[in-house]
PyMOL Python script that loads the backbone (N, CA, C, O; Angstrom):
from pymol import cmd

cmd.read_pdbstr("""\
ATOM      1  N   MET A   1      -7.033  26.590   5.059  1.00  0.00           N
ATOM      2  CA  MET A   1      -6.907  26.044   3.729  1.00  0.00           C
ATOM      3  C   MET A   1      -5.512  26.381   3.203  1.00  0.00           C
ATOM      4  O   MET A   1      -5.030  27.490   3.435  1.00  0.00           O
ATOM      5  N   ALA A   2      -4.851  25.460   2.505  1.00  0.00           N
ATOM      6  CA  ALA A   2      -3.533  25.583   2.162  1.00  0.00           C
ATOM      7  C   ALA A   2      -3.510  26.508   0.849  1.00  0.00           C
ATOM      8  O   ALA A   2      -4.404  26.448   0.005  1.00  0.00           O
ATOM      9  N   LYS A   3      -2.469  27.318   0.762  1.00  0.00           N
ATOM     10  CA  LYS A   3      -2.346  28.136  -0.378  1.00  0.00           C
ATOM     11  C   LYS A   3      -1.813  27.316  -1.611  1.00  0.00           C
ATOM     12  O   LYS A   3      -1.248  26.231  -1.476  1.00  0.00           O
ATOM     13  N   ALA A   4      -2.026  27.882  -2.739  1.00  0.00           N
ATOM     14  CA  ALA A   4      -1.568  27.219  -4.012  1.00  0.00           C
ATOM     15  C   ALA A   4      -0.127  26.964  -4.039  1.00  0.00           C
ATOM     16  O   ALA A   4       0.305  25.863  -4.381  1.00  0.00           O
ATOM     17  N   ASP A   5       0.637  27.932  -3.695  1.00  0.00           N
ATOM     18  CA  ASP A   5       2.156  27.731  -3.516  1.00  0.00           C
ATOM     19  C   ASP A   5       2.625  26.685  -2.687  1.00  0.00           C
ATOM     20  O   ASP A   5       3.594  25.978  -2.964  1.00  0.00           O
ATOM     21  N   ASP A   6       1.822  26.579  -1.507  1.00  0.00           N
ATOM     22  CA  ASP A   6       2.233  25.463  -0.498  1.00  0.00           C
ATOM     23  C   ASP A   6       1.937  24.174  -1.133  1.00  0.00           C
ATOM     24  O   ASP A   6       2.766  23.267  -1.064  1.00  0.00           O
ATOM     25  N   LEU A   7       0.787  24.016  -1.765  1.00  0.00           N
ATOM     26  CA  LEU A   7       0.367  22.704  -2.379  1.00  0.00           C
ATOM     27  C   LEU A   7       1.360  22.385  -3.436  1.00  0.00           C
ATOM     28  O   LEU A   7       1.808  21.240  -3.479  1.00  0.00           O
ATOM     29  N   LEU A   8       1.769  23.323  -4.334  1.00  0.00           N
ATOM     30  CA  LEU A   8       2.671  23.078  -5.334  1.00  0.00           C
ATOM     31  C   LEU A   8       4.042  22.589  -4.853  1.00  0.00           C
ATOM     32  O   LEU A   8       4.654  21.700  -5.444  1.00  0.00           O
ATOM     33  N   LYS A   9       4.542  23.266  -3.649  1.00  0.00           N
ATOM     34  CA  LYS A   9       5.696  22.810  -3.017  1.00  0.00           C
ATOM     35  C   LYS A   9       5.617  21.403  -2.596  1.00  0.00           C
ATOM     36  O   LYS A   9       6.568  20.644  -2.784  1.00  0.00           O
ATOM     37  N   GLN A  10       4.490  21.009  -2.016  1.00  0.00           N
ATOM     38  CA  GLN A  10       4.275  19.566  -1.515  1.00  0.00           C
ATOM     39  C   GLN A  10       4.355  18.623  -2.653  1.00  0.00           C
ATOM     40  O   GLN A  10       4.972  17.561  -2.570  1.00  0.00           O
ATOM     41  N   ILE A  11       3.703  19.032  -3.764  1.00  0.00           N
ATOM     42  CA  ILE A  11       3.682  18.204  -4.880  1.00  0.00           C
ATOM     43  C   ILE A  11       5.079  17.893  -5.416  1.00  0.00           C
ATOM     44  O   ILE A  11       5.447  16.744  -5.660  1.00  0.00           O
ATOM     45  N   ASN A  12       5.866  19.026  -5.593  1.00  0.00           N
ATOM     46  CA  ASN A  12       7.206  18.900  -6.075  1.00  0.00           C
ATOM     47  C   ASN A  12       8.069  18.063  -5.085  1.00  0.00           C
ATOM     48  O   ASN A  12       8.824  17.225  -5.578  1.00  0.00           O
ATOM     49  N   GLN A  13       8.032  18.199  -3.863  1.00  0.00           N
ATOM     50  CA  GLN A  13       8.711  17.479  -2.847  1.00  0.00           C
ATOM     51  C   GLN A  13       8.431  15.986  -2.907  1.00  0.00           C
ATOM     52  O   GLN A  13       9.352  15.172  -2.843  1.00  0.00           O
ATOM     53  N   LYS A  14       7.109  15.614  -3.036  1.00  0.00           N
ATOM     54  CA  LYS A  14       6.665  14.199  -3.080  1.00  0.00           C
ATOM     55  C   LYS A  14       7.088  13.543  -4.433  1.00  0.00           C
ATOM     56  O   LYS A  14       7.528  12.396  -4.502  1.00  0.00           O
ATOM     57  N   SER A  15       6.920  14.348  -5.468  1.00  0.00           N
ATOM     58  CA  SER A  15       7.073  13.714  -6.852  1.00  0.00           C
ATOM     59  C   SER A  15       8.655  13.809  -7.354  1.00  0.00           C
ATOM     60  O   SER A  15       9.098  13.161  -8.302  1.00  0.00           O
ATOM     61  N   LYS A  16       9.374  14.678  -6.595  1.00  0.00           N
ATOM     62  CA  LYS A  16      10.752  14.816  -7.054  1.00  0.00           C
ATOM     63  C   LYS A  16      10.793  15.474  -8.462  1.00  0.00           C
ATOM     64  O   LYS A  16      11.743  15.282  -9.221  1.00  0.00           O
ATOM     65  N   LYS A  17       9.784  16.216  -8.768  1.00  0.00           N
ATOM     66  CA  LYS A  17       9.702  16.946 -10.076  1.00  0.00           C
ATOM     67  C   LYS A  17       9.624  18.409  -9.804  1.00  0.00           C
ATOM     68  O   LYS A  17       9.362  18.840  -8.681  1.00  0.00           O
ATOM     69  N   LYS A  18       9.851  19.168 -10.828  1.00  0.00           N
ATOM     70  CA  LYS A  18       9.719  20.640 -10.716  1.00  0.00           C
ATOM     71  C   LYS A  18       8.521  21.131 -11.645  1.00  0.00           C
ATOM     72  O   LYS A  18       8.707  21.585 -12.774  1.00  0.00           O
ATOM     73  N   MET A  19       7.355  21.000 -11.088  1.00  0.00           N
ATOM     74  CA  MET A  19       6.240  21.476 -11.871  1.00  0.00           C
ATOM     75  C   MET A  19       5.777  22.862 -11.404  1.00  0.00           C
ATOM     76  O   MET A  19       5.875  23.205 -10.226  1.00  0.00           O
ATOM     77  N   THR A  20       5.279  23.635 -12.348  1.00  0.00           N
ATOM     78  CA  THR A  20       4.683  24.932 -12.013  1.00  0.00           C
ATOM     79  C   THR A  20       3.186  24.866 -12.068  1.00  0.00           C
ATOM     80  O   THR A  20       2.564  23.963 -12.627  1.00  0.00           O
ATOM     81  N   MET A  21       2.633  25.931 -11.420  1.00  0.00           N
ATOM     82  CA  MET A  21       1.101  25.987 -11.485  1.00  0.00           C
ATOM     83  C   MET A  21       0.609  25.891 -12.841  1.00  0.00           C
ATOM     84  O   MET A  21      -0.391  25.225 -13.108  1.00  0.00           O
ATOM     85  N   GLY A  22       1.298  26.557 -13.745  1.00  0.00           N
ATOM     86  CA  GLY A  22       0.811  26.518 -15.146  1.00  0.00           C
ATOM     87  C   GLY A  22       0.801  25.052 -15.596  1.00  0.00           C
ATOM     88  O   GLY A  22      -0.189  24.708 -16.241  1.00  0.00           O
ATOM     89  N   ASP A  23       1.715  24.167 -15.364  1.00  0.00           N
ATOM     90  CA  ASP A  23       1.703  22.771 -15.723  1.00  0.00           C
ATOM     91  C   ASP A  23       0.474  22.040 -15.122  1.00  0.00           C
ATOM     92  O   ASP A  23      -0.142  21.219 -15.802  1.00  0.00           O
ATOM     93  N   ILE A  24       0.114  22.338 -13.845  1.00  0.00           N
ATOM     94  CA  ILE A  24      -0.965  21.683 -13.273  1.00  0.00           C
ATOM     95  C   ILE A  24      -2.248  22.237 -13.918  1.00  0.00           C
ATOM     96  O   ILE A  24      -3.175  21.453 -14.120  1.00  0.00           O
ATOM     97  N   LYS A  25      -2.364  23.517 -14.252  1.00  0.00           N
ATOM     98  CA  LYS A  25      -3.551  24.068 -14.867  1.00  0.00           C
ATOM     99  C   LYS A  25      -3.735  23.440 -16.362  1.00  0.00           C
ATOM    100  O   LYS A  25      -4.851  23.210 -16.826  1.00  0.00           O
ATOM    101  N   ASN A  26      -2.560  23.195 -17.045  1.00  0.00           N
ATOM    102  CA  ASN A  26      -2.749  22.724 -18.385  1.00  0.00           C
ATOM    103  C   ASN A  26      -3.247  21.321 -18.267  1.00  0.00           C
ATOM    104  O   ASN A  26      -4.068  20.933 -19.099  1.00  0.00           O
ATOM    105  N   LEU A  27      -2.843  20.534 -17.337  1.00  0.00           N
ATOM    106  CA  LEU A  27      -3.405  19.167 -17.086  1.00  0.00           C
ATOM    107  C   LEU A  27      -5.031  19.154 -16.850  1.00  0.00           C
ATOM    108  O   LEU A  27      -5.747  18.220 -17.211  1.00  0.00           O
ATOM    109  N   ALA A  28      -5.430  20.165 -16.284  1.00  0.00           N
ATOM    110  CA  ALA A  28      -6.943  20.267 -15.886  1.00  0.00           C
ATOM    111  C   ALA A  28      -7.659  21.062 -16.997  1.00  0.00           C
ATOM    112  O   ALA A  28      -8.858  21.320 -16.889  1.00  0.00           O
ATOM    113  N   LYS A  29      -6.955  21.441 -18.036  1.00  0.00           N
ATOM    114  CA  LYS A  29      -7.625  22.194 -19.206  1.00  0.00           C
ATOM    115  C   LYS A  29      -8.711  21.342 -19.800  1.00  0.00           C
ATOM    116  O   LYS A  29      -8.507  20.150 -20.028  1.00  0.00           O
ATOM    117  N   GLY A  30      -9.766  21.875 -20.036  1.00  0.00           N
ATOM    118  CA  GLY A  30     -10.896  21.142 -20.570  1.00  0.00           C
ATOM    119  C   GLY A  30     -11.947  20.554 -19.498  1.00  0.00           C
ATOM    120  O   GLY A  30     -12.974  19.953 -19.812  1.00  0.00           O
ATOM    121  N   TYR A  31     -11.573  20.793 -18.333  1.00  0.00           N
ATOM    122  CA  TYR A  31     -12.460  20.411 -17.174  1.00  0.00           C
ATOM    123  C   TYR A  31     -13.143  21.662 -16.756  1.00  0.00           C
ATOM    124  O   TYR A  31     -12.526  22.725 -16.685  1.00  0.00           O
ATOM    125  N   SER A  32     -14.486  21.546 -16.461  1.00  0.00           N
ATOM    126  CA  SER A  32     -15.169  22.702 -15.844  1.00  0.00           C
ATOM    127  C   SER A  32     -15.607  22.309 -14.419  1.00  0.00           C
ATOM    128  O   SER A  32     -15.444  21.164 -13.996  1.00  0.00           O
ATOM    129  N   LYS A  33     -16.159  23.280 -13.703  1.00  0.00           N
ATOM    130  CA  LYS A  33     -16.758  23.046 -12.403  1.00  0.00           C
ATOM    131  C   LYS A  33     -17.756  21.954 -12.429  1.00  0.00           C
ATOM    132  O   LYS A  33     -17.822  21.103 -11.542  1.00  0.00           O
ATOM    133  N   LYS A  34     -18.533  21.995 -13.468  1.00  0.00           N
ATOM    134  CA  LYS A  34     -19.606  21.035 -13.615  1.00  0.00           C
ATOM    135  C   LYS A  34     -19.100  19.549 -13.747  1.00  0.00           C
ATOM    136  O   LYS A  34     -19.726  18.586 -13.306  1.00  0.00           O
ATOM    137  N   ASP A  35     -17.859  19.476 -14.424  1.00  0.00           N
ATOM    138  CA  ASP A  35     -17.214  18.244 -14.554  1.00  0.00           C
ATOM    139  C   ASP A  35     -16.656  17.661 -13.244  1.00  0.00           C
ATOM    140  O   ASP A  35     -16.523  16.444 -13.107  1.00  0.00           O
ATOM    141  N   LEU A  36     -16.338  18.524 -12.306  1.00  0.00           N
ATOM    142  CA  LEU A  36     -15.853  18.221 -11.011  1.00  0.00           C
ATOM    143  C   LEU A  36     -16.896  17.595 -10.091  1.00  0.00           C
ATOM    144  O   LEU A  36     -16.622  16.916  -9.102  1.00  0.00           O
ATOM    145  N   LYS A  37     -18.160  17.906 -10.535  1.00  0.00           N
ATOM    146  CA  LYS A  37     -19.207  17.267  -9.664  1.00  0.00           C
ATOM    147  C   LYS A  37     -19.612  15.866 -10.232  1.00  0.00           C
ATOM    148  O   LYS A  37     -20.374  15.137  -9.597  1.00  0.00           O
ATOM    149  N   ASP A  38     -19.075  15.498 -11.467  1.00  0.00           N
ATOM    150  CA  ASP A  38     -19.336  14.209 -11.914  1.00  0.00           C
ATOM    151  C   ASP A  38     -18.215  13.332 -11.547  1.00  0.00           C
ATOM    152  O   ASP A  38     -17.042  13.529 -11.867  1.00  0.00           O
ATOM    153  N   ASP A  39     -18.712  12.241 -10.773  1.00  0.00           N
ATOM    154  CA  ASP A  39     -17.717  11.438 -10.105  1.00  0.00           C
ATOM    155  C   ASP A  39     -16.677  10.751 -11.118  1.00  0.00           C
ATOM    156  O   ASP A  39     -15.478  10.632 -10.866  1.00  0.00           O
ATOM    157  N   LYS A  40     -17.248  10.352 -12.201  1.00  0.00           N
ATOM    158  CA  LYS A  40     -16.311   9.695 -13.180  1.00  0.00           C
ATOM    159  C   LYS A  40     -15.212  10.640 -13.796  1.00  0.00           C
ATOM    160  O   LYS A  40     -14.039  10.295 -13.938  1.00  0.00           O
ATOM    161  N   LYS A  41     -15.700  11.818 -14.131  1.00  0.00           N
ATOM    162  CA  LYS A  41     -14.849  12.841 -14.701  1.00  0.00           C
ATOM    163  C   LYS A  41     -13.786  13.252 -13.660  1.00  0.00           C
ATOM    164  O   LYS A  41     -12.604  13.373 -13.980  1.00  0.00           O
ATOM    165  N   LEU A  42     -14.260  13.476 -12.340  1.00  0.00           N
ATOM    166  CA  LEU A  42     -13.412  13.927 -11.295  1.00  0.00           C
ATOM    167  C   LEU A  42     -12.382  12.880 -11.006  1.00  0.00           C
ATOM    168  O   LEU A  42     -11.237  13.242 -10.736  1.00  0.00           O
ATOM    169  N   GLN A  43     -12.714  11.552 -11.042  1.00  0.00           N
ATOM    170  CA  GLN A  43     -11.709  10.526 -10.836  1.00  0.00           C
ATOM    171  C   GLN A  43     -10.716  10.429 -11.979  1.00  0.00           C
ATOM    172  O   GLN A  43      -9.531  10.172 -11.769  1.00  0.00           O
ATOM    173  N   GLU A  44     -11.230  10.645 -13.238  1.00  0.00           N
ATOM    174  CA  GLU A  44     -10.352  10.637 -14.334  1.00  0.00           C
ATOM    175  C   GLU A  44      -9.277  11.778 -14.235  1.00  0.00           C
ATOM    176  O   GLU A  44      -8.117  11.597 -14.603  1.00  0.00           O
ATOM    177  N   LEU A  45      -9.757  13.026 -13.688  1.00  0.00           N
ATOM    178  CA  LEU A  45      -8.756  14.056 -13.596  1.00  0.00           C
ATOM    179  C   LEU A  45      -7.810  13.780 -12.477  1.00  0.00           C
ATOM    180  O   LEU A  45      -6.612  14.015 -12.634  1.00  0.00           O
ATOM    181  N   ILE A  46      -8.294  13.272 -11.303  1.00  0.00           N
ATOM    182  CA  ILE A  46      -7.373  12.964 -10.207  1.00  0.00           C
ATOM    183  C   ILE A  46      -6.274  11.917 -10.586  1.00  0.00           C
ATOM    184  O   ILE A  46      -5.109  12.049 -10.210  1.00  0.00           O
ATOM    185  N   LYS A  47      -6.696  10.894 -11.332  1.00  0.00           N
ATOM    186  CA  LYS A  47      -5.670   9.895 -11.787  1.00  0.00           C
ATOM    187  C   LYS A  47      -4.658  10.501 -12.843  1.00  0.00           C
ATOM    188  O   LYS A  47      -3.476  10.161 -12.896  1.00  0.00           O
ATOM    189  N   LYS A  48      -5.243  11.433 -13.676  1.00  0.00           N
ATOM    190  CA  LYS A  48      -4.412  12.103 -14.649  1.00  0.00           C
ATOM    191  C   LYS A  48      -3.325  12.943 -13.939  1.00  0.00           C
ATOM    192  O   LYS A  48      -2.153  12.852 -14.306  1.00  0.00           O
ATOM    193  N   LEU A  49      -3.693  13.746 -12.943  1.00  0.00           N
ATOM    194  CA  LEU A  49      -2.811  14.599 -12.151  1.00  0.00           C
ATOM    195  C   LEU A  49      -1.823  13.681 -11.395  1.00  0.00           C
ATOM    196  O   LEU A  49      -0.628  13.977 -11.378  1.00  0.00           O
ATOM    197  N   GLY A  50      -2.278  12.591 -10.779  1.00  0.00           N
ATOM    198  CA  GLY A  50      -1.389  11.714 -10.057  1.00  0.00           C
ATOM    199  C   GLY A  50      -0.358  11.116 -10.948  1.00  0.00           C
ATOM    200  O   GLY A  50       0.804  11.002 -10.559  1.00  0.00           O
ATOM    201  N   LYS A  51      -0.749  10.722 -12.157  1.00  0.00           N
ATOM    202  CA  LYS A  51       0.230  10.065 -13.087  1.00  0.00           C
ATOM    203  C   LYS A  51       1.198  11.065 -13.537  1.00  0.00           C
ATOM    204  O   LYS A  51       2.375  10.735 -13.685  1.00  0.00           O
ATOM    205  N   ALA A  52       0.774  12.347 -13.785  1.00  0.00           N
ATOM    206  CA  ALA A  52       1.703  13.425 -14.187  1.00  0.00           C
ATOM    207  C   ALA A  52       2.715  13.730 -13.136  1.00  0.00           C
ATOM    208  O   ALA A  52       3.861  13.993 -13.498  1.00  0.00           O
ATOM    209  N   VAL A  53       2.415  13.721 -11.908  1.00  0.00           N
ATOM    210  CA  VAL A  53       3.402  14.013 -10.870  1.00  0.00           C
ATOM    211  C   VAL A  53       4.141  12.711 -10.472  1.00  0.00           C
ATOM    212  O   VAL A  53       5.043  12.777  -9.637  1.00  0.00           O
ATOM    213  N   GLY A  54       3.823  11.622 -10.992  1.00  0.00           N
ATOM    214  CA  GLY A  54       4.539  10.388 -10.686  1.00  0.00           C
ATOM    215  C   GLY A  54       4.126   9.766  -9.340  1.00  0.00           C
ATOM    216  O   GLY A  54       4.949   9.137  -8.675  1.00  0.00           O
ATOM    217  N   VAL A  55       2.916   9.932  -8.956  1.00  0.00           N
ATOM    218  CA  VAL A  55       2.439   9.338  -7.667  1.00  0.00           C
ATOM    219  C   VAL A  55       1.291   8.359  -8.091  1.00  0.00           C
ATOM    220  O   VAL A  55       0.373   8.639  -8.863  1.00  0.00           O
ATOM    221  N   GLN A  56       1.494   7.192  -7.470  1.00  0.00           N
ATOM    222  CA  GLN A  56       0.452   6.087  -7.787  1.00  0.00           C
ATOM    223  C   GLN A  56      -0.585   6.188  -6.663  1.00  0.00           C
ATOM    224  O   GLN A  56      -0.285   6.029  -5.480  1.00  0.00           O
ATOM    225  N   LEU A  57      -1.801   6.457  -7.089  1.00  0.00           N
ATOM    226  CA  LEU A  57      -2.828   6.699  -6.057  1.00  0.00           C
ATOM    227  C   LEU A  57      -3.659   5.354  -5.908  1.00  0.00           C
ATOM    228  O   LEU A  57      -3.911   4.584  -6.835  1.00  0.00           O
ATOM    229  N   SER A  58      -4.010   5.216  -4.696  1.00  0.00           N
ATOM    230  CA  SER A  58      -4.843   3.950  -4.360  1.00  0.00           C
ATOM    231  C   SER A  58      -6.280   4.387  -4.538  1.00  0.00           C
ATOM    232  O   SER A  58      -6.532   5.586  -4.658  1.00  0.00           O
ATOM    233  N   ASP A  59      -7.274   3.437  -4.562  1.00  0.00           N
ATOM    234  CA  ASP A  59      -8.586   3.804  -4.677  1.00  0.00           C
ATOM    235  C   ASP A  59      -8.967   4.638  -3.469  1.00  0.00           C
ATOM    236  O   ASP A  59      -9.673   5.640  -3.577  1.00  0.00           O
ATOM    237  N   LYS A  60      -8.464   4.183  -2.272  1.00  0.00           N
ATOM    238  CA  LYS A  60      -8.816   4.993  -1.020  1.00  0.00           C
ATOM    239  C   LYS A  60      -8.336   6.427  -1.096  1.00  0.00           C
ATOM    240  O   LYS A  60      -9.015   7.358  -0.661  1.00  0.00           O
ATOM    241  N   GLN A  61      -7.080   6.591  -1.691  1.00  0.00           N
ATOM    242  CA  GLN A  61      -6.592   7.925  -1.869  1.00  0.00           C
ATOM    243  C   GLN A  61      -7.439   8.832  -2.761  1.00  0.00           C
ATOM    244  O   GLN A  61      -7.718   9.990  -2.450  1.00  0.00           O
ATOM    245  N   ILE A  62      -7.826   8.239  -3.876  1.00  0.00           N
ATOM    246  CA  ILE A  62      -8.638   8.860  -4.860  1.00  0.00           C
ATOM    247  C   ILE A  62      -9.991   9.288  -4.246  1.00  0.00           C
ATOM    248  O   ILE A  62     -10.491  10.394  -4.448  1.00  0.00           O
ATOM    249  N   SER A  63     -10.552   8.301  -3.464  1.00  0.00           N
ATOM    250  CA  SER A  63     -11.797   8.677  -2.810  1.00  0.00           C
ATOM    251  C   SER A  63     -11.705   9.751  -1.786  1.00  0.00           C
ATOM    252  O   SER A  63     -12.640  10.531  -1.606  1.00  0.00           O
ATOM    253  N   THR A  64     -10.545   9.809  -1.082  1.00  0.00           N
ATOM    254  CA  THR A  64     -10.327  11.002  -0.205  1.00  0.00           C
ATOM    255  C   THR A  64     -10.215  12.253  -0.945  1.00  0.00           C
ATOM    256  O   THR A  64     -10.801  13.258  -0.542  1.00  0.00           O
ATOM    257  N   VAL A  65      -9.476  12.259  -2.041  1.00  0.00           N
ATOM    258  CA  VAL A  65      -9.360  13.459  -2.810  1.00  0.00           C
ATOM    259  C   VAL A  65     -10.758  13.978  -3.319  1.00  0.00           C
ATOM    260  O   VAL A  65     -11.131  15.143  -3.183  1.00  0.00           O
ATOM    261  N   LYS A  66     -11.440  13.038  -3.882  1.00  0.00           N
ATOM    262  CA  LYS A  66     -12.794  13.247  -4.360  1.00  0.00           C
ATOM    263  C   LYS A  66     -13.618  14.024  -3.407  1.00  0.00           C
ATOM    264  O   LYS A  66     -14.232  15.041  -3.729  1.00  0.00           O
ATOM    265  N   LYS A  67     -13.607  13.451  -2.098  1.00  0.00           N
ATOM    266  CA  LYS A  67     -14.293  14.001  -1.025  1.00  0.00           C
ATOM    267  C   LYS A  67     -13.943  15.429  -0.701  1.00  0.00           C
ATOM    268  O   LYS A  67     -14.807  16.278  -0.480  1.00  0.00           O
ATOM    269  N   GLN A  68     -12.543  15.689  -0.678  1.00  0.00           N
ATOM    270  CA  GLN A  68     -12.019  16.929  -0.365  1.00  0.00           C
ATOM    271  C   GLN A  68     -12.500  17.957  -1.506  1.00  0.00           C
ATOM    272  O   GLN A  68     -12.907  19.072  -1.179  1.00  0.00           O
ATOM    273  N   VAL A  69     -12.449  17.587  -2.755  1.00  0.00           N
ATOM    274  CA  VAL A  69     -12.855  18.440  -3.811  1.00  0.00           C
ATOM    275  C   VAL A  69     -14.291  18.797  -3.702  1.00  0.00           C
ATOM    276  O   VAL A  69     -14.655  19.962  -3.856  1.00  0.00           O
ATOM    277  N   LYS A  70     -15.127  17.823  -3.440  1.00  0.00           N
ATOM    278  CA  LYS A  70     -16.616  18.109  -3.291  1.00  0.00           C
ATOM    279  C   LYS A  70     -16.850  18.923  -2.101  1.00  0.00           C
ATOM    280  O   LYS A  70     -17.658  19.847  -2.187  1.00  0.00           O
ATOM    281  N   ASP A  71     -16.215  18.683  -0.953  1.00  0.00           N
ATOM    282  CA  ASP A  71     -16.494  19.562   0.129  1.00  0.00           C
ATOM    283  C   ASP A  71     -16.114  21.029  -0.199  1.00  0.00           C
ATOM    284  O   ASP A  71     -16.780  21.951   0.274  1.00  0.00           O
ATOM    285  N   ARG A  72     -15.091  21.243  -0.973  1.00  0.00           N
ATOM    286  CA  ARG A  72     -14.652  22.646  -1.195  1.00  0.00           C
ATOM    287  C   ARG A  72     -15.505  23.400  -2.260  1.00  0.00           C
ATOM    288  O   ARG A  72     -15.567  24.628  -2.305  1.00  0.00           O
ATOM    289  N   LEU A  73     -16.151  22.568  -3.106  1.00  0.00           N
ATOM    290  CA  LEU A  73     -17.141  23.076  -4.102  1.00  0.00           C
ATOM    291  C   LEU A  73     -18.484  23.507  -3.529  1.00  0.00           C
ATOM    292  O   LEU A  73     -19.167  24.398  -4.035  1.00  0.00           O
ATOM    293  N   LEU A  74     -18.826  22.807  -2.423  1.00  0.00           N
ATOM    294  CA  LEU A  74     -20.151  23.184  -1.884  1.00  0.00           C
ATOM    295  C   LEU A  74     -20.146  24.536  -1.047  1.00  0.00           C
ATOM    296  O   LEU A  74     -21.189  24.956  -0.547  1.00  0.00           O
TER     297      LEU A  74
END
""", "prot")
cmd.dss("prot")
cmd.show_as("cartoon", "prot")
cmd.util.cbc("prot")
cmd.orient("prot")
């Protein structure tokens, strides 16, 4: 499993932005673990994060991210 710093580094490289983990956490503020089990709310959060980092996500990519999130929550 990748560490948070490694993920943040990848996000910054792909998006050409300098985001901090605090920025990412602020985007997810208001979402609970229960919300992450709700497909609609999870998809909304994934799109919000993608938009914030400047990455256009396809439906297939969103589906893959949703599956990864659900696998890690179980």
